[in-house]
N, C-alpha and C positions, 0 to 999 in steps of 0.2 A: 579275841579271835580274829587272825588275818583273814581279811580277805579272801573271797574266791578269786586264784585266778584262770584266765584264759589264755593259752597261748597258741597262735596259729601261725603253723611253717610257711613262711613267707620269704625264703630262698626262690631262687631261679625255678627251680623243681617244682615248688610248692605254686607259685604264680602260675609259669605254665599249664598245671593240672587244673587252676580254676580258683586257688586258695585267696586270691584277692577278693572274690566276691564273697563268701564265704565270711571274711575279715569285715566287710560292708555291712553283710547283711545280720551278724550277731551286732555289731555296732548300733546297728538300727533298733534292731530288737530290745539292747538296753535302752534304749533313747526312749524306747514307745512304752515298755514294762517298768522301766524305771527298777532295773534291776540293779543291788548295791554289789557288782563285781567289775575286774579290773581287768580289760582284755587288752593285751599285747602283741607285738611281731616278734620273732623269735628267724634263727637260721635253720639250715635243712636238718631234722630232724634224724635223717639216717635212711629210713621206712619208705622209700621213693617209691615202692610200687603200692602203697596206702597212700600216696596222695590224693585230694588235700587232708593234709592232717591237723587236729586240734584235740591239745592238750587242756582236760580239766586240772585244776589243783585246789582241793578243800580242806576241809577239817578231817576228811576221810580218810585221804590220800589219792592219788595221781593216776587219773585214768586218760589215755591215749585214746582217741578217736579216728579210725580211718575211713576213706572214700567218704570224706565230707564234701555234699555238696547243700545248696540253699536249703534244700527240703528238710534235710539232716539238720541243719543247724538250727533250724526252726524246734525241731524235735527235741533238742540237747539245752536249747536255751526253755521250754516248756517244760520238760519232766524233771532233766538233772541240776540247772542252774536256778529254775523258780522252785521246784518240790523234792530236791535232794533223792531224784530216782534217777541214778546211774542206768543208762541203757546199756545191758552189757552184749547185746549182739552186735552193738560197733563197737564196741573197746579191743583194740588192738596191743594193747601194753596196761599191765599194772599188776603192782603188788601184792592185790587182795584176792585176786584169782587168776588163774590160769586162763589161757588163751591161745587160739591154735597158732600164733605168730611168736611165742616164747622163744621157740627156737633160734629166731632171728639175733635174739641178744645175747642168747647164752654162749661164752665162750668170745667177746668180746670184752676189750681192756681200754677204754676211754683216755687218753694223756692228750694227744693234740687235739681230740676234739670233745674234750671234755663239755665246754661250754657251749658248744653247736645244737641247737635246740631248746635251751636251754635258759639263755637270756638274751635280752632286745640287744642284738648286736647295733643299735646306736644308741645306749645310754652307757657310757662310762662307768656311772655309780653300779650298775648291776655288775660289770664287770670286776671293782673292786670289792664289791661283797663277796666275791666267790676266787678271795685271796690275788685277785686282779693286782699286779705293779707290788705284790708283797715282794716277789722273788729281788728287783730292783734295789728297793726298799734296804733289806737284808742286806745287800752288797754293800751299798755308802754309810748304812748305819752302822754295820757292823765293821767296816773299814778291809773288806775282803778285798785282796790285791787281784793285778790283773793275769799273774801267773795262778792264782789256786783258783779264781774263773774258769778258766781254760783248763786247765786241772780236771776239775769237777765233769766240764764236758767230755774230757777224754777219757774219764776213768769211768764214765755213764756209757761207755761204748757207742754214743750215738755217731751212726753214720748218716752220710750226705741221704735225705731223702729225694732229691732228684733224680736217682737212677744208677749214679756213677757209685754211690756207697762210699765213697772218701770219708775217714775218721773226721768228724766237726772241729771236734779237740783241736787237731794236728793242723788242720786247715786253718784254725784261727790264730797257732801259735807264729806260722808262718808271717801272717800278716804283725800281729805282735810283734816280732822280731826285728822287724823292717824298720829302720831309724827316722825313715823320712816324715817331713814336719806334716804334709797332710796324708789322709788316709778318708778311702770310702769303704761303704757298707753296701751291699746289693742285695737284694731281694728277688729271685727270678720266680715270677709268678706267669711264666707265659709258656710253660710245657703243654705243648698241641696234642698229648696224646687222650685217652679217655680220663685217664687220672687226673689232667687237667681240671677237670670237673671236681676234682677233690680240693686242688688250689683254690677254684673259685668257690666252694663251698666253706672253707674254713675263712676264707676275705670275708664271704656274706656274714657268715654268723658268726665268727669271734675275729674282728680284726683288730682287737686290742692286743690279744693272746700273741700274733703276730707279731706287733709292733713291740710289745714286750720284749718278745728275744731278740728284736732287731738292737734295742737299747741294751740290753746285755751284752749281747754281741760287739757295739760300737765301744761298751765301756772296755769290752775283755781285749779287743784289738787296736785300741786309741785311735778308731774312726771318728770323724766329727762329722761328717755326712753321708748321708742315704737315700735310696733312689729304690722303690718299691718297683718293679718294671713289668708291667700289666698288660696285658691284650685289651684293645679298647672292644675287643666283642662281649666284654664282661661288665657290661655299664651298673651292672647294679654293685657288684664287688669295688670298684672303683668310686659308685657315691658313698659306701658306707666308712670305706679306708678314709676318705677325706674327711668324712665327718669324724671317723676317731682320729684323724691327725688335729684336729682343729679342738679337740673335748681335750688331747694329753696335752696340747701346750699350754690351753688355756690351766689346766691343774697339773703345769710343772715337771711332767713328764718328758717333754722334748723343750728344746730351746739351749740358752743358756744357762749354766749355771744351775743344771739339773737337781730339783729338788734342794736347791740351795746351796749343794756341793760346788764350790769355788772350780774352776777350770775346768767340768765334765759338761763340755758342750758337745748336742747333737742337735741334727735335725734331718726330718724326713720328707721327701715331696713323692708323687705318683709320675711318671714315666709311661703315657699308654702307648704301646708296642701296636701295628700295623697288622698284629695275627699270624706272621710270619713263623712256623716251625723251625727254621734254622736256627730262629734268636730265641730258644729254649738252651742253644750252646754258649759258652759263659762269653766268648770272645766276641763272637754275633750279637750276642744284646749288647756288650759294650760299648759296640759301633754303633749301633742304635741308639743308645742314649745319646751317644757323641754329635748325633746326628748322621752321620754316615750310612752306607746301604750296609743293611745286615749282614755280613758276610763274614765269616770265621777266619781268624789268624792262627801262623805256624807258632806253636810252644816249642821250649821254651822261649822267651821270658813266659811263665805264667802272671795270673795276675795281683799275687802277693806281690811279685817282684813289681810289676809295670803294668798297670790296669787300666783304672779310669782315668781317664786325662792324663796316662801313665803315671797314674799315683799309685800304691800299692792297695791291692782292691779284693776284699772278701764277698764270696758270692754263696749262697746257701737256698734251698729255694723254703716256699712258705713252710710246709709241715715239718722240714729242719727248725725253723724257727721256734715254730708252734711247740715243741717239746723241752725247748730253752727252759723257760720259766719255771714249770715243776721239776726238772732236774737240778736247778740251784736252789730249789724253797725246799726242797726234800731230799736233795742228795743223791749222788751217782747209784746209790744201791735201789734207790726208790724203782731207777727206769731198768739197770742190768740185770734188775729180778727176773723179767721176763726175755726170753729167747733165746737164743742157742751161745754157744761158745763165740763167734765169732759176728754175729748178727743178734745184738741186742735191743730188747725193748719192743716196740708193738709199729706196727706198718700200716697205715690208709689203702684202703683201695677201691674204687667204683667198680662196683659186680655188676655188669650186664651182660646182655644177649639172650640166649635160649635158656634162661632159668626163670623160675619162680619170684624169687625176691631178689629182685633186683635194688641197688641204691647204695650209699657208701658205710662200710665197713671199717672198724679200727680192730687190728685182730695182734696176739703175741707173735713175734715171730717164733718159729719151730712149728706153730701149726702149718699141718699138709693139707693140700689144695682139695682132698676128697673130703674135706671136714667144714670147707668154706662152702664148697658146691652147695652138697647135700644135706648140713645142719644148719649154716647161715641162710644161705640160699635157697633150701628149700628144694632141692634137685632141678630135674631138667624140665620145662614145659612141657605138658601133654603126653607125661610118660615116656619121654624119647630116649634113646641112650645116650648118654655123654660119650663123647668122640674124642674133645679137644678144648684145651683153654689157651687162649693168645696171654699173655704176658708182657708188660714192657711196652704198649701201646704199639702205634704203625710199624716203630721200626724194631718191633720185638720179637718175640719165637711163638710157635706153635706147640704146648706141650700136650701128647695125646694121653686118653682116658687110660691105658695102661701103668703110665708113670704118676697116678692120681694119688700114690701116697708120698710122691716128692713134698718135701717141707718150703716151708717160704724163709728160706734164708739166702743171703746174697750170693754164696759158693753154692747153694745146690739148684736155687735157679739157673746160675750161671752154665753149670754143667750142665743142663738139659738143651743148651743152647739158645735158651732165651733169654731175657733180662729183667730185672725187679720192676725197671722206671720208674715213673713218678705215683703208679701206682691202677696204671688200667688192668682190668682182670675182665675178660670177652669170653664167655662160655660159647662152646657151640655143640651140635648137637647130630645126630646121624644124616640130616638132609643137607648138612653144610658140605658142599665141595672145597677140599683142601687146598686144589689147585684155581679154584677160583677166588678163594679168600686170600692167597697167595699173591694174586695176580690183584685184587682190592689193596692190601694194604701197600704193594709197591707203586700202585699206582699213585696214591697219596704221596710217599716221600720222593716220586720222581716230581711231582709240579712243585712241591716243597721244596725241591734243591735250591741252592743259591747260584748254582752255577757254576761256581769259581772252578769247582774242580772236575777237570775233562773227565775224570773215570765215572764221578759219581752222577754228570749232567749228561754224558751220552752211555755211559755203561746200564746204568736203571732204564733209561727209554730202549736199548736193545731187548736187556731183559723183560720188560711188559711188552713189547713184539712178542716175542717167543713162548711169553704166558697166554696170549690173547690167541694166539694161531692155537696152541693146544687146545683151549677153551671152545674153540672153534670147529675142533675137529679137524685140523688140518696139523697137527703134530709130527715129526719126524725124525726118523732114527736118530740120536745125536744129542737131541733137542734138550735132555736131562742133563749130559754133559758140559754141553755149551753155557746152561744157567750154572751149574754146580764153577765153573773155570770162568764165568763174567765176577758172581757172587765174591769170588775172593780176591780178585785184582779189583775190585770196589773196596772191599773193607780192606786191602792192604795197602792203599794207594791214596785215599783222601785223607783230608785235614781234620774234620770235624765228626763227632757221635753219629750226626746224619747219615754220613755218607759209608761208616764205619757198619753203620748196623741195621741199615737199608736194606740188606738183602739178608736179612736173619729171618722174616718169614717164610722165603723160598728155601733157606737151607733147610729150615727143620721140616717144611713138610716134604722136600724130597728125602729128608732122613728119617721120618717116620711113619712117611705115608706115600712111599717110592711107587708102590701097586695102583695107587690111582694116577698118578703122573703117566704110568705105564698104560692101562685101560684107556686114559683118553688117546695117548699116540697111537698103539696098537691095534686097539678095539674100536676105537671111533665112539667109546660109551664114556659116561660119567655115573660113576657107582654111586652117588649121591642123588642122581638125577636130579641135579639143577641146573647144568649148564645148557642151557634154552637151547641151541645149534646140534647138540649131540641128544636129544631126547625124539621120540617115535609115540605117534597116537595111535591106536590102533581099538577093533569093537571087537569082542567078544561075542560071536555068533550065539552061543549058546545062553547069553547072559540078558543079551539085548533083546528089550519086547518089543520094541518099534516104538515108543512113543514120541517121538520126534523132537523132544526138548534138545537134546544136543545140536540138531541140526537146526532147529530155530534159534540158539543162541550162537550158532559159529558166524564169528565177523566176514567171514572171506568166503561160504557158501561151500566148505570144504567136503562136507557130508551129503550124501544120498543116500535114498531108501526111500520105501513108502510106509503110511501107518500100519502099525502092528508087523512090518515086515523088519528082518534085520539091515541097519545101516552100516554103511560103507564111508570110510574115509579118504579122503585121496590125498596122495602123500605129498604129489608136487603142487598141488594147492595149499595145503596144510602151513600155516605160519608159527604153531608150535605156541599156543597162546595157552593152551591149557586149559580154556573156557569150556568146554566139550568136558572134559575130566571133573572139574569142578559139579558141573550142573547135572552130570548122570545121578539117577537117584538108584540105580542099582547095579551100581559098582562094573557095568559092563564096557567102559573105555579102558584099557590099558594103558598105561605107562612103562614106555622101556629105553 
């Protein structure tokens, strides 16, 4: 009988929720009680809304426990691990009985995330035990040539998961056909939108899967050196990457004459970036790797012609490389059985915002937005109405609720004005002001602009000033048209994807929520009751009991009235903080 295993989710999300304390407590209890179990760390399990997560795998099956604190850890040790009595009330996933969280897993297909939350990412043998490095071994032992590897990737339909969606096999072929003696391979792990959470999760949970994808890419393109460009703000990902790279070298998967095959030399190193959003753009990334300021350059020439150190270079993102080993091992048909005609396979998303079940999900292309939000995501928090979803990160677009049947594929998402991006999916409810949301995202891209292009550097600033005025009730006739004109000028006259997509949140919110802009400008009202300076707090005399709670809690003494008499708010003094609204026990304070 195999020893009972206990896996603790120790990715950044789990650690932030307190999983390290749970891990330490379980170890302490194991030693004290001398329980014969194996406790190990794993990566992000995906169910982030239930962190910390602990999975017990024994002879009867697998039990995933959610929201485990130190006290629950003691109960799990006492009942389940010592007396073989699973605690059903704490279980959030198992094959042995139904749980309220089952819908989160239904519909998911794990290819890129196949090992996350399953293996110890710091143990190469666990990766090998789950078909790890079998794909590159198959290529080398069967003598599959470079063109056949590239053709398999092309036939799979895999497109770049960093946002652009360019066919991966075609991209590899461009680099392969270049006859230069030196070629480079780059893994872009620096996307700065919420989808970067997925890159980080993959690197923290399955670094070897990404490394194997890179080795296969190196073989196919003829690259002899590679770089994983990862932002320094991801210390755990970088730590586990470096551990994995050392292990891969020790076992002959990296270095000279890989796996004993003469002439196949390839090695990797991690380049820590400074966290600039613009370095997610490939030419800016390469400039940063070379020690120059991360700024985009004009194309052509494209990286496949002249990239890193002016040598042919292939660049894909983390998720793209993570899919490659399974495609090679199981064939193109394994991957392209999922998806739509032009968008094959699966896509990983960081599901966040006003949603009940936030976390990381991997779904087949072709699923619609509604199913992700209402089935996997468990619907909108507090039963509020779904209003919009932001796809593609800060430079993505907002898709309104009435387009909830939009399917997830590159063409359908682009048709809405949004972009796929690297996998950020931010859900918004009825309390979200779309003008303020556009302002929030544009403020981010303005700050992240490298400043090289005048239209991006100055244009985004002018747009932000207009949005700021509108949310303060100072909008004027013609502001919407100015925003649209500036947006198109920026999109048409900037070098890189940051500038070209920065106006997307503004353009899509104007397209789908123009009435909100008009209400802010003409009526000086925020329909979502979100923009602070457009709010008015008054007291309903029919509901006020004169309890004085509002007056006692007002930080600026703007409320007057005697006990058991109707109170009044002085609008000239009120700072619109909302304390009276939240403190009133009789719903007497009206927000308008």
